[in-house]
C-alpha positions as CSV (number, residue, x, y, z in Angstrom):
1,M,22.9,3.2,-5.6
2,L,21.0,0.2,-6.9
3,V,17.8,-0.8,-5.2
4,I,16.9,-4.5,-5.8
5,G,13.1,-4.7,-5.5
6,G,10.4,-2.3,-6.7
7,G,7.9,-3.1,-4.0
8,I,6.9,-0.8,-1.1
9,I,10.0,-1.2,0.9
10,G,12.4,-0.8,-2.0
11,L,10.6,2.3,-3.2
12,E,10.5,3.8,0.3
13,M,14.3,3.3,0.7
14,A,14.8,4.7,-2.8
15,T,12.8,7.8,-1.8
16,V,15.0,8.4,1.3
17,Y,18.3,8.0,-0.5
18,A,17.3,10.0,-3.5
19,T,16.3,12.8,-1.1
20,L,19.7,12.6,0.5
21,G,21.3,13.0,-2.9
22,S,22.0,9.5,-4.2
23,E,21.5,8.6,-7.9
24,I,19.1,5.8,-7.9
25,D,18.6,2.7,-10.1
26,I,15.7,0.3,-9.4
27,V,15.5,-3.2,-10.7
28,E,12.2,-5.2,-10.4
29,L,11.3,-8.6,-11.8
30,Q,7.6,-7.9,-12.3
31,P,6.2,-5.7,-15.1
32,T,5.2,-2.9,-12.7
33,L,6.3,-1.2,-9.5
34,I,4.5,-2.2,-6.3
35,P,3.3,-5.5,-7.8
36,G,-0.3,-6.3,-6.9
37,C,-1.3,-2.7,-6.4
38,D,-3.9,-1.1,-8.8
39,P,-2.1,0.1,-11.9
40,D,-3.9,3.5,-11.8
41,L,-2.4,4.2,-8.4
42,V,1.1,3.2,-9.4
43,R,1.1,5.1,-12.6
44,P,1.5,8.7,-11.2
45,L,4.3,7.5,-8.9
46,T,6.1,5.8,-11.8
47,K,5.8,8.9,-14.0
48,R,7.3,11.1,-11.3
49,I,10.2,9.0,-10.2
50,K,11.2,8.3,-13.8
51,K,12.1,11.9,-14.0
52,R,14.1,11.8,-10.7
53,Y,15.8,8.5,-10.8
54,H,18.6,7.4,-13.1
55,S,16.9,4.2,-14.3
56,I,13.9,1.9,-13.5
57,M,14.5,-1.6,-14.9
58,L,11.2,-3.6,-14.9
59,E,11.0,-7.2,-15.9
60,T,14.7,-7.5,-15.1
61,K,16.7,-9.3,-12.5
62,V,20.2,-9.2,-11.0
63,T,22.3,-12.2,-12.0
64,D,25.6,-11.4,-10.4
65,V,27.3,-9.0,-8.0
66,Q,31.0,-8.7,-7.7
67,A,32.9,-6.5,-5.2
68,Q,35.7,-4.6,-6.9
69,K,38.0,-1.8,-5.7
70,Q,36.0,0.8,-7.6
71,G,32.6,-0.4,-6.4
72,L,30.1,-3.2,-6.9
73,K,29.9,-4.6,-10.4
74,V,26.3,-5.8,-11.1
75,S,25.1,-7.9,-14.0
76,F,21.5,-8.0,-15.2
77,E,19.2,-10.1,-17.2
78,G,15.8,-9.4,-18.6
79,K,13.6,-7.1,-20.8
80,N,15.3,-3.9,-19.7
81,A,18.7,-5.1,-18.7
82,P,21.7,-2.9,-19.6
83,D,23.9,-4.2,-22.3
84,K,26.8,-4.5,-19.9
85,P,27.4,-4.7,-16.1
86,Q,26.9,-1.5,-14.1
87,L,29.1,-0.2,-11.3
88,Y,27.5,1.0,-8.1
89,D,28.7,2.4,-4.8
90,K,26.0,0.6,-2.9
91,V,23.4,-2.1,-3.5
92,L,20.3,-2.3,-1.3
93,V,18.4,-5.5,-1.4
94,A,14.6,-5.1,-0.6
95,V,13.0,-8.3,-1.9
96,G,11.0,-10.6,0.4
97,R,10.7,-11.1,4.1
98,T,10.9,-14.4,6.0
99,P,9.1,-14.8,9.3
100,N,11.3,-15.9,12.2
101,G,9.0,-18.2,13.9
102,R,11.5,-21.1,13.7
103,S,14.6,-19.0,14.3
104,I,13.3,-17.9,17.7
105,N,12.8,-21.6,18.6
106,A,9.2,-21.1,19.5
107,E,8.6,-24.8,19.0
108,A,10.6,-25.4,22.2
109,A,7.7,-23.9,24.1
110,G,5.2,-26.1,22.3
111,I,4.1,-23.4,19.9
112,N,2.8,-24.4,16.5
113,I,4.5,-22.9,13.5
114,D,3.1,-23.2,10.0
115,E,5.0,-24.2,6.8
116,H,5.9,-20.6,6.1
117,G,7.4,-19.8,9.5
118,F,4.4,-17.9,10.9
119,I,2.8,-18.5,14.3
120,P,-0.9,-19.1,14.0
121,V,-3.1,-17.3,16.5
122,D,-6.8,-16.8,17.2
123,Q,-8.7,-13.5,17.3
124,Q,-7.4,-12.9,20.9
125,M,-3.8,-13.3,19.6
126,R,-3.5,-16.6,21.6
127,T,-1.2,-19.3,20.2
128,N,-2.0,-23.0,20.6
129,V,-0.4,-22.7,24.0
130,P,-3.1,-21.0,26.1
131,N,-0.9,-18.7,28.1
132,I,1.4,-17.6,25.2
133,Y,0.4,-14.8,22.9
134,A,2.0,-13.6,19.6
135,I,1.6,-10.3,17.7
136,G,3.0,-8.5,14.7
137,D,4.8,-9.7,11.6
138,V,5.4,-13.2,13.0
139,V,1.6,-14.0,13.0
140,G,1.1,-13.3,9.3
141,Q,0.1,-10.8,6.7
142,P,-0.2,-7.9,6.4
143,M,3.2,-7.3,8.0
144,L,2.5,-3.7,9.1
145,A,3.3,-1.8,12.3
146,H,-0.2,-0.3,12.8
147,K,-1.6,-3.9,12.6
148,A,0.9,-5.0,15.2
149,T,0.1,-2.2,17.7
150,H,-3.6,-3.0,17.6
151,E,-2.8,-6.7,18.0
152,A,-0.6,-5.9,21.0
153,K,-3.5,-3.9,22.6
154,V,-5.8,-6.9,22.1
155,A,-3.3,-9.3,23.6
156,A,-2.7,-7.1,26.6
157,E,-6.5,-6.6,27.3
158,V,-7.1,-10.4,27.0
159,I,-4.3,-11.1,29.4
160,A,-5.9,-8.6,31.8
161,G,-9.1,-10.5,31.6
162,L,-11.0,-8.1,29.3
163,P,-13.3,-9.4,26.5
164,A,-11.2,-8.2,23.5
165,Q,-10.6,-9.6,20.1
166,F,-8.9,-8.4,16.9
167,D,-11.7,-8.0,14.3
168,A,-10.6,-5.2,12.0
169,M,-12.6,-5.2,8.7
170,T,-9.6,-3.9,6.8
171,I,-6.0,-2.8,7.4
172,P,-4.8,0.1,5.3
173,S,-1.5,-0.1,3.4
174,V,0.7,2.9,2.6
175,A,3.8,3.3,0.5
176,Y,5.6,6.3,1.9
177,T,7.0,7.4,-1.4
178,D,6.8,10.7,-3.3
179,P,3.9,10.7,-4.1
180,E,2.5,8.4,-1.5
181,V,0.3,5.5,-2.5
182,A,-2.4,4.3,-0.1
183,W,-5.3,1.8,-0.3
184,M,-7.7,-0.2,1.9
185,G,-10.4,-2.8,1.6
186,L,-11.2,-4.2,-1.8
187,T,-8.9,-3.2,-4.6
188,E,-9.8,-3.2,-8.3
189,T,-7.1,-5.8,-9.0
190,E,-8.6,-8.1,-6.4
191,A,-12.2,-7.5,-7.5
192,K,-11.4,-8.3,-11.2
193,A,-9.4,-11.4,-10.2
194,K,-12.3,-12.7,-8.1
195,G,-15.1,-11.6,-10.3
196,I,-16.5,-9.3,-7.7
197,E,-18.9,-6.6,-9.1
198,Y,-18.3,-3.0,-8.0
199,E,-19.0,0.6,-8.9
200,K,-16.3,3.2,-8.9
201,G,-16.0,6.9,-8.3
202,A,-12.6,8.5,-9.2
203,F,-11.6,12.1,-8.7
204,P,-8.5,13.5,-10.4
205,W,-6.4,15.9,-8.3
206,A,-6.0,18.0,-11.4
207,A,-9.5,19.3,-10.4
208,S,-8.5,19.9,-6.8
209,G,-7.9,23.5,-5.8
210,R,-5.5,22.4,-3.0
211,A,-3.5,20.1,-5.2
212,L,-3.2,22.8,-7.8
213,G,-2.2,25.3,-5.1
214,I,0.7,23.1,-3.9
215,G,1.7,22.2,-7.5
216,R,1.0,18.5,-7.1
217,D,-1.9,17.7,-9.3
218,E,-0.8,14.3,-10.4
219,G,-2.8,12.5,-7.7
220,M,-6.1,10.7,-7.7
221,T,-8.7,9.5,-5.2
222,K,-11.0,6.6,-6.0
223,L,-13.7,4.7,-4.0
224,L,-15.2,1.4,-4.8
225,F,-18.9,0.7,-3.8
226,E,-21.1,-2.4,-3.7
227,P,-23.8,-2.2,-6.4
228,G,-27.2,-2.0,-4.9
229,S,-26.4,-1.1,-1.3
230,R,-23.9,1.5,-2.4
231,R,-21.7,0.7,0.6
232,I,-18.0,1.4,0.4
233,L,-15.9,-1.6,-0.4
234,G,-12.5,-0.1,-0.9
235,A,-10.4,3.0,-1.6
236,G,-7.2,4.0,-3.3
237,I,-5.3,7.3,-3.1
238,V,-2.1,8.5,-4.8
239,G,-0.6,11.9,-4.0
240,P,1.2,13.8,-1.3
241,N,-0.1,12.8,2.1
242,A,-2.2,9.9,0.8
243,G,-1.4,8.0,3.9
244,E,-2.9,10.8,6.0
245,L,-6.1,10.7,3.9
246,I,-6.8,7.0,3.8
247,G,-7.9,6.7,7.4
248,E,-11.2,8.4,6.7
249,T,-12.1,5.7,4.2
250,V,-11.2,3.0,6.7
251,L,-13.7,4.5,9.2
252,A,-16.3,4.7,6.4
253,L,-15.9,1.0,5.7
254,E,-16.0,0.1,9.4
255,M,-19.2,2.2,9.9
256,G,-20.9,0.8,6.8
257,A,-21.1,4.2,5.0
258,D,-22.5,4.4,1.5
259,A,-21.6,6.7,-1.3
260,E,-24.4,9.2,-0.3
261,D,-23.1,9.3,3.3
262,I,-19.6,10.2,2.2
263,G,-20.8,12.6,-0.5
264,L,-23.0,14.5,1.9
265,T,-20.4,14.8,4.6
266,V,-19.2,18.5,4.5
267,H,-15.4,18.6,4.1
268,P,-13.3,21.7,4.5
269,H,-12.2,23.5,1.4
270,P,-9.7,23.7,0.0
271,T,-8.2,20.5,1.3
272,L,-7.0,17.2,-0.2
273,N,-9.3,15.2,1.9
274,E,-12.3,16.7,0.1
275,T,-11.3,14.6,-2.9
276,I,-12.8,11.7,-0.9
277,C,-16.1,13.4,-0.9
278,F,-15.8,14.3,-4.6
279,A,-15.0,10.7,-5.5
280,A,-18.2,9.6,-3.7
281,E,-20.1,12.3,-5.7
282,M,-18.6,11.0,-8.9
283,A,-20.0,7.6,-8.1
284,E,-23.4,9.1,-7.2
285,G,-23.4,11.4,-10.3
286,S,-24.1,14.4,-8.1
287,I,-20.7,16.2,-8.4
288,T,-20.7,19.8,-9.5
289,D,-16.9,20.4,-9.4
290,L,-16.5,18.5,-12.7
291,L,-18.8,18.8,-15.7
292,P,-20.6,17.0,-17.0
293,P,-21.4,14.8,-13.9
294,R,-21.6,11.1,-14.5
295,K,-25.2,10.0,-14.0
296,R,-25.9,7.2,-11.6
297,K,-27.1,4.0,-13.3
298,K,-30.7,3.0,-12.3
């Protein structure tokens, strides 16, 4: 099977079909998988799936697909394109999503639709038509189910006359791959692009007893903090069950926790979620699980 698109959805589908026994090729136009995600989070995933999949073609695109009796003949172009067309049983296209604001004819009800096809709403999920509400992917990024469910609750409460609004400080993202990749808040990629100063604490799962015990020590947990206040700005985790771990960091951000708060929170041992505590201790320079500890800058 060929998967066109090395973003989150393409990689998730590749994970499913590889588990079911398909031989997987991935083609991605960008230089890395999950474009926009921090490279240090993507690296362990890329390393693992390179061993499991038949081919990963980065900086490459599909130029032609022809249906033949023996399968689908696909031609490529780019840095890692094969010398000749390849034959596949199936081709799965996982590139881009288009909002259907116009296709549902929302304008007939007087609802405004922006140039991209999204329906603008306020914090109460209300459209420009006061008695019509919209939630989910059609109202804009990020297009995630957990965002949509919270938006739906807000809309229902507002309709019921309650003083509700959608004011989440961050919405976590998870790639349900193997290993999983999860992040929330400020990313290093975003911080560097915008010139935002930050301090980082990163803990390698190779030093985690639980990760070693389950034979999956390729992971990493990192936390970003604001210089001075030491409050958490963002987090990134790669490894098995990363999606289960990221929620703690979301709560920390919502509550305004700093590195010391997280580092002093007693986590059960041995667990994967204690890597969050250890990452905070790395930033504080107080960790004892790795030697020598990094000293905190004064």
